[in-house]
N, C-alpha and C positions, 0 to 999 in steps of 0.2 A: 504494500500500500504506500502511496506517495507520502513523503515525510510531512508535508503541510497538512495532509488529511489526518494523519495520526496525531499531530500536534493539536489540531482542532477537536479531535475526538476526546482527547484528554481533558480539554477545557469544557467540552459539552458534558462529559461524565461528571465533573465536579459540579456543574450547574444542576444536573439532574439529581445528584445526591443531596444537594442543598434544599431540595423540595421537601425532603422528609427528615433531614438531620441537621444539627447545627455544625458549624465549621470545626469546632474542637473535636467532635466525635468521629469525624471522617478521617480515615487513614489513606496512605498512598496505595495500600493493597485494595481498599474499597474502590478507589478511583480506577486502578488498573482493571479490576474485575468488571466494573461498569462499562469501561471503554472497550473491553474485550481484547486486551493486550496483556503481555507479560509485565510483571512489576518492574523487572529490570529495564524494560523499554522506557518507562517513565523517566528514569534517571539519565537517559540519553538526551532528553529534551529539557528536563527540569532538575535542579539540584535538591529541591525539597517541596513539601506541600505548600509552604509559604510562597515559593516562586510560582507555583501553579495559580495560586490566588491572585498574585500580582499580574500575571499574564492575562487572567480572566478580566480583571479590572481594565487593563490596557486595551484588550480587545473591545470592551464595551464602549470605550471612548475613541477608538481608532478613527471612526468617521468624522467626529468633531475635530480631532486634531488635523486631519487631512483638509477639512473645510477651512480651518484657520490658516493653514499654510498656503492654500490656494488664494484666500482672500488677501494675504499679505502681498501677493503679486499684483492685485488689481488696484493700481494706483489711481485709476480714473474714478474710483469710489471714495468719497470723503473718509478720512481715517476713523472718526468716531462712529460712522455708519458701519464700517467693517468690524469695529470692536463690538458693536451691538449685535451684529449677526453672529459673531463668534460666541458671545455670551449666551445667546439664545440656543445655538447648536449644542453647546456644552450642557446647558440646563436641561434640554430635551433628553440628551443621552443619560444624564444623571437621574432624571425622574424615571426613565424607562428601566434603568438598572436597579435603582433602590426600591421601586414599586413592584418588582417581580415577586412572585410568591415565595421564592427561595430566600429573598432578603427580608421581605416585610412580615412574614408569618412565622418562620422557623428560626430566625436569627435574633439572638438576645441583644441587649443594649451594648454590652462590651464588644461583641463581635461586630455590630454595626459601626461602632466607633473605630474599630480596627480597619474595616473596609473603607470607611470614610478617610482615615489617615492615609491609606494607600492611594486613594483617589486624589487627595490633596497633593501628595508628593508628585504624582504622575502629571496631573493637570498643570500645576505651577511650573514644574521643571520643563515640560514640553511647550507650554504656551508663553512663558515669560519672554524668551527670545523672539517669538513671533509678534507679540504685542509691542515689544520694545522696537522692533523693526517698523511696525506700522506708525508708532508714535514718532520715530525719527523721520519717517516720510512726511508726517504732518508738520514737523518742525521745519524740514527743508522747504515745504510748500507754503510756510508761514500760516498754516491753519491752526497750529498748536505752538504755544510758547512755553517751553519747560526745559530746565537744565539737566534733569536726571531721568531720561526715558526708561532705563531698566528698573529704577526704583519705583517709578510710577506704575509700570506694568506689574511689578510684584505686589504693590499695595492693592491695586484694583483686583487682581486675581485672588489674593488672600481674603479680602472682604467678601467678594462675590461667592467664592467657593464655600466659605464657612457659613455664610448667612443663607444662601439659597438652598443648600442641601440640608441645613437645619438639623444636624446630628450632634456636632460637638457642643454647640451652644443653642439648645432648643429655644425658639422664639415664636411669638404669635405672628400671623400674617401682617398685622399692623406694625409690629416692631421691626420686622424684616423690611417692610416698605419704608419706614422712617430711616433705617440704616442706609438703604439704597439711595434715598433722596438726599441724605447727608453726604454720601459719597459723590453724588452728582454735583451738589453745591460746591464741594471742595475741588472737584475736577474743573468746574467752570471758573472758579477763582484762580486756581493754580495754573490754568492753561490760557488765561485771558479770553475766555469765551463769555458772552453776555449771559446774565442770569436767565435761566429757563431755556437756554438754547440746547441743552443736552438732556432735556426731560425725556426725549425719545429713547434714551438708554434704559428707562424704567422697564423692568420685565414683569409679565403677569405673575402673580403670586400663587395661582391655582395649580 
């Protein structure tokens, strides 16, 4: 069987097992049995169960990351519009992943936090250079005025990922909305954009 097919079967097996078990109780042997492959084959692709979990999270957001990278190339679209599209794509992927039966019904709070931590690490590390590039493009075109593009990208990503997924610091929809509006106000002031001009960055809370 092709290597990529076996790799995906391993990830699919973990997702299937999560429908009835919590993460802690699932063994590498369980994953191998469900995938229909030898346990030794697992270690050809992954060093541990934790590495399989990380790969599952990465696969869940692969489409959003690719969307972001493609948007970074579309310099004909205003930088903040591209940022909004990236945020929405990531939010949609996050909601789809976290609302699956395997995550929402059989995963306890500690395990959800662990999944969220892996999500944070992956999204921030992958998207920070992409957003920084878009911000730099905005600076070059004089649409954005800011001296620290990488720092701005990181701040925005940390606030959005933590608040929108609502796992590490649970908040009401109203509290999340206030945080996002506060972030937008800071972005407007920090990048010399008129008050209210970046309100379109507000994402639906549903």
